[in-house]
C-alpha positions in Angstrom: -22.1 -13.4 7.4 -20.0 -12.2 4.4 -16.9 -10.9 6.0 -14.9 -8.0 4.6 -11.8 -10.1 5.0 -11.2 -13.6 6.3 -7.5 -14.3 6.8 -8.2 -17.7 8.5 -10.0 -19.0 5.5 -7.3 -17.6 3.1 -4.6 -19.3 5.1 -6.3 -22.7 5.5 -5.1 -24.1 2.2 -1.6 -23.0 2.9 -1.5 -24.2 6.5 0.9 -27.1 6.1 3.4 -25.1 4.0 3.3 -22.2 6.5 3.8 -24.4 9.5 6.7 -26.2 7.8 8.3 -22.9 6.9 8.0 -21.6 10.5 9.4 -24.9 11.9 12.4 -24.7 9.6 13.3 -21.3 11.0 12.7 -22.4 14.6 15.0 -25.4 14.1 17.7 -23.4 12.3 18.6 -21.1 15.2 18.8 -18.2 12.7 16.1 -15.7 13.6 17.3 -12.3 12.4 19.1 -11.3 9.1 19.5 -15.0 8.0 19.0 -17.0 4.9 15.2 -16.9 4.8 15.3 -13.1 4.7 17.9 -13.1 2.0 15.8 -15.6 0.0 12.6 -13.6 0.3 14.4 -10.4 -0.6 15.6 -11.9 -3.8 12.2 -13.4 -4.7 10.3 -10.2 -4.0 12.8 -8.1 -6.0 12.4 -10.4 -9.0 8.6 -10.3 -8.6 8.6 -6.6 -8.7 11.2 -6.4 -11.4 13.8 -4.5 -9.3 17.4 -5.1 -8.7 17.4 -4.9 -4.9 15.1 -5.5 -2.0 15.6 -4.7 1.7 13.2 -6.2 4.3 12.3 -3.9 7.2 10.0 -3.8 10.2 7.0 -2.1 8.6 5.6 -0.1 5.7 6.1 3.0 7.8 9.8 2.3 8.2 10.1 1.5 4.5 9.0 5.1 3.6 10.9 6.7 6.5 14.2 4.9 5.9 14.1 5.6 2.2 13.5 9.3 2.7 16.3 9.4 5.3 18.7 7.6 3.0 18.3 10.4 0.4 19.8 12.9 3.0 17.3 15.6 2.2 17.3 19.1 3.8 15.5 19.1 7.2 13.2 22.0 6.2 12.2 20.3 2.9 8.6 19.6 1.9 7.4 16.3 0.6 4.3 16.1 -1.5 1.8 13.4 -0.8 -2.0 12.9 -1.2 -4.4 14.2 1.4 -6.5 11.1 1.3 -4.2 8.4 2.6 -3.5 6.4 5.8 -1.7 8.4 8.5 1.4 6.2 8.1 2.4 8.0 4.8 2.5 11.4 6.6 4.0 10.0 9.8 6.9 8.5 7.8 7.6 12.0 6.3 7.5 13.6 9.8 9.7 10.9 11.3 12.3 11.6 8.5 12.5 15.2 9.7 10.6 16.6 6.7 7.3 18.4 6.2 4.3 16.8 4.5 2.6 18.9 1.9 -0.8 17.6 1.0 -2.4 17.5 -2.5 -6.0 16.8 -3.5 -6.7 13.5 -5.3 -8.6 12.9 -8.5 -12.2 12.2 -7.3 -12.6 9.3 -9.7 -9.2 7.5 -9.5 -8.7 8.5 -5.8 -5.0 9.1 -6.7 -2.9 12.2 -7.1 -2.2 13.2 -10.7 1.1 14.5 -12.1 -0.5 17.8 -13.0 -1.7 18.4 -9.5 1.8 17.6 -8.1 3.5 20.0 -10.5 1.2 22.8 -9.3 2.2 22.1 -5.7 5.9 22.0 -6.2 7.6 24.9 -4.5 11.1 26.1 -3.6 11.3 23.8 -0.6 9.9 20.7 -2.3 12.5 17.9 -2.0 10.6 14.7 -2.8 7.2 13.2 -3.8 5.5 10.2 -2.1 2.6 9.1 -4.4 0.3 6.5 -3.0 -1.0 3.7 -5.2 -4.2 3.9 -3.3 -6.5 0.9 -3.1 -4.1 -0.9 -5.4 -4.5 1.3 -8.5 -1.1 2.5 -9.8 -0.2 6.2 -10.2 1.6 7.6 -13.3 4.9 7.7 -11.5 7.0 8.0 -14.6 5.4 11.3 -15.5 5.9 12.6 -11.9 9.6 11.9 -12.2 9.9 13.5 -15.6 7.8 16.6 -14.7 9.3 17.3 -11.3 12.9 16.0 -11.5 12.5 15.1 -7.8 13.1 11.8 -5.9 9.9 9.8 -6.1 9.4 7.2 -3.4 6.3 5.1 -4.1 4.0 4.2 -1.2 3.1 0.8 -2.7 1.7 -0.6 0.6 -1.6 -1.5 -1.2 -0.2 -2.3 -4.6 1.8 -5.6 -4.6 1.8 -6.6 -8.3 0.0 -3.6 -9.7 1.5 -2.2 -12.9 1.6 0.9 -15.1 2.7 0.5 -18.7 3.8 -3.0 -17.9 6.1 -1.9 -15.0 5.1 -3.0 -11.5 4.5 -0.6 -8.7 7.7 -0.1 -6.7 9.9 -0.2 -9.8 8.4 2.9 -11.3 10.1 5.5 -9.0 13.5 5.8 -7.4 12.3 3.4 -4.7 9.2 1.6 -3.7 8.0 1.1 -0.1 5.8 -1.9 0.7 3.9 -3.1 3.8 3.3 -6.7 4.7 0.7 -5.9 7.3 -1.6 -9.0 7.6 -4.5 -7.5 5.6 -2.4 -6.5 2.6 -2.6 -8.5 -0.6 0.8 -10.0 0.4 0.4 -10.0 4.2 2.5 -11.6 6.9 1.6 -12.7 10.4 2.6 -9.5 12.1 4.2 -6.3 11.0 6.7 -6.1 8.2 7.8 -4.1 5.1 10.3 -3.8 2.3 12.0 -1.3 0.1 12.8 -2.1 -3.6 15.1 -0.1 -5.8 17.4 -0.2 -8.8 19.9 2.2 -7.1 22.9 0.3 -5.7 24.0 3.1 -3.4 20.5 3.7 -2.0 20.3 -0.1 -1.4 23.6 -0.1 0.4 22.6 2.8 2.7 19.1 1.5 3.5 20.4 -2.0 4.2 22.8 -0.6 6.7 20.3 1.8 8.2 17.8 -0.9 9.1 20.5 -2.5 11.2 21.7 0.3 13.4 23.5 1.9 10.4 25.9 -1.0 10.3 27.4 -2.8 7.3 29.9 -4.6 9.5 29.5 -5.6 13.2 30.4 -2.7 15.5 30.9 -0.3 12.6 28.1 2.2 12.3 28.6 4.5 9.3 25.0 5.8 9.0 22.4 7.1 11.5 20.4 3.9 11.7 17.5 2.2 13.2 16.4 -1.3 14.4 13.9 -2.2 11.6 14.5 -5.7 10.4 12.1 -8.2 8.7 12.6 -11.3 10.9 13.3 -14.7 9.6 10.0 -16.3 10.4 8.0 -13.5 8.6 10.3 -13.8 5.6 9.8 -17.5 5.4 6.1 -17.2 5.7 6.0 -14.4 3.1 8.0 -16.6 0.7 5.2 -19.2 0.9 2.5 -16.6 0.3 4.4 -15.0 -2.5 4.0 -18.2 -4.5 0.3 -17.7 -4.4 0.1 -13.9 -4.8 -0.7 -14.1 -8.6 -3.6 -16.5 -7.8 -4.9 -14.1 -5.1 -4.6 -11.1 -7.4 -6.5 -12.9 -10.2 -9.3 -13.7 -7.9 -9.5 -10.1 -6.7 -9.7 -9.0 -10.3 -12.5 -11.5 -11.0 -14.5 -10.1 -8.1 -13.8 -6.5 -9.1 -15.0 -7.3 -12.7 -18.2 -8.9 -11.4 -18.9 -5.8 -9.3 -18.1 -3.4 -12.1 -20.2 -5.3 -14.6 -23.2 -6.1 -12.5 -23.7 -3.4 -9.9 -26.4 -1.2 -11.3 -27.7 1.4 -8.8 -27.6 5.1 -9.6 -27.0 5.8 -5.9 -23.6 4.1 -6.1 -20.6 5.5 -7.8 -18.2 2.7 -8.9 -14.5 3.0 -9.2 -12.9 3.3 -12.6 -12.1 0.0 -14.3 -8.6 -1.0 -15.3 -7.2 0.3 -18.6 -4.8 -1.5 -20.9 -1.9 0.3 -19.4 -3.2 0.4 -15.8 -3.5 -2.9 -13.9 -4.8 -2.6 -10.4 -4.6 -5.3 -7.8 -7.8 -4.2 -6.2 -6.5 -4.2 -2.6 -9.8 -2.5 -1.9 -12.9 -2.0 -3.9 -14.2 1.4 -3.0 -17.5 2.9 -4.0 -19.0 6.3 -3.2 -22.4 6.6 -1.5 -24.0 9.9 -0.5 -25.9 8.2 2.4 -23.0 6.2 3.7 -24.4 5.5 7.1 -27.7 4.3 5.7 -25.9 2.1 3.1 -23.6 0.5 5.7 -26.5 -0.1 8.1 -28.5 -1.7 5.2 -25.6 -4.0 4.3 -24.9 -4.9 7.9 -28.5 -6.0 8.4 -28.1 -8.4 5.4 -24.9 -9.8 6.9 -22.5 -8.0 4.6 -19.5 -6.4 6.3 -18.1 -3.1 4.9 -15.4 -0.7 6.0 -14.4 2.9 5.4 -10.9 3.8 4.0 -10.5 6.6 5.3 -13.1 8.4 7.4 -11.0 11.5 8.2 -8.6 13.6 6.0 -5.0 13.8 7.3 -5.3 17.5 8.2 -8.1 16.8 10.7 -5.9 14.8 13.1 -4.6 16.6 16.2 -0.8 16.8 16.5 -0.1 17.1 12.8 0.7 20.2 10.9 0.9 20.1 7.1 2.4 22.6 4.7 -0.3 24.3 2.7 -3.0 22.8 4.9 -6.5 24.2 4.0 -10.0 22.9 3.5 -9.8 20.4 0.6 -13.2 20.0 -1.0 -12.4 16.7 -2.9 -10.7 15.0 0.1 -13.5 16.1 2.4 -16.2 14.8 0.0 -14.5 11.5 -0.4 -14.0 11.0 3.4 -17.7 11.4 3.8 -18.8 9.1 0.9 -16.3 6.2 0.4 -17.2 2.7 1.4 -15.1 -0.5 0.9 -16.9 -3.6 -0.2 -15.7 -7.2 0.5 -13.1 -8.4 -2.0 -10.6 -11.2 -2.0 -10.2 -15.0 -2.4 -12.3 -15.7 0.7 -15.4 -14.8 -1.3 -17.3 -17.5 -3.3 -19.2 -16.7 -6.5 -22.4 -17.0 -4.4 -21.1 -14.4 -2.0 -20.3 -12.0 -4.8 -23.7 -12.5 -6.4 -25.4 -11.9 -3.0 -23.4 -8.6 -2.5 -24.3 -7.4 -6.0 -28.0 -8.2 -5.5 -28.1 -6.4 -2.2 -26.5 -3.3 -3.6 -28.8 -3.2 -6.6 -31.8 -3.2 -4.3 -30.5 -0.4 -2.0 -32.6 2.7 -1.7 -31.5 5.6 0.5 
């Protein structure tokens, strides 16, 4: 069986270092807002190329707290892509704002600056572009064209770069998730915000801890959203190996892009000199998706779908400008994620390629 993801295999080589890191925290008696978190925040900020990092409880909270820290009007609209995970929209709603959905580019899967400009209205107060599947968006152009706060949803883009600047450091702030399946994944929920804005950093850092900068002084409407010491310690271990993991993902992606040759399969766009993806997911388009997935499953190759339903189809959510979106609907019916990551051997990759090349609807 070729698994879509095998976290146990990935962690096996790091087992001793991970156990030692956890034991250090257990023995220290410091479990929340301690030295391990401070250490990881510094390391991750340097990795991204940002001045500041704040560890929080999840990627959802990372987006929500950053939006709340901007103190935006409660009736404001926030532009985001229609083809993303529900957490992006939920964070906007939890911040008291209204998500406004925009169609993606059908080949890059990302929203383009020109699409965003067309969607900006009188009530638009911010933009949350998603670096979907690990491919970075042209955030700099979004900032220049809109003049609005741009909060990057970089949950899938740890280490991706555009024009040599890493995702998270392109906008006014970047929100990351450390959910276990991410390229830099923890052993539970976790997230972080990076920014170069000292005032934004100060407010978010307080907000994650009940709005408090000093004990029993609560200057901001806060939350309880803190990346705990054990998660921070474990993430520090994994951060040391993130470049190695990313390089392997890029190798697998290159093999897929070079050797998959089947006119029934639409491949993603390769990297360009100024665009470096981290290939969190390798997503193809197949018209007969159910047939393709059944075929792959019979061969022992696990696939997934990211994402099977557009945001505006979920009950309980209302979106500004919601309407039938042809590109988003089409992608939701056709996208398939192939196995990718350091758990794959060269033999595994060759088997996946051979299987895909023999597929007939």
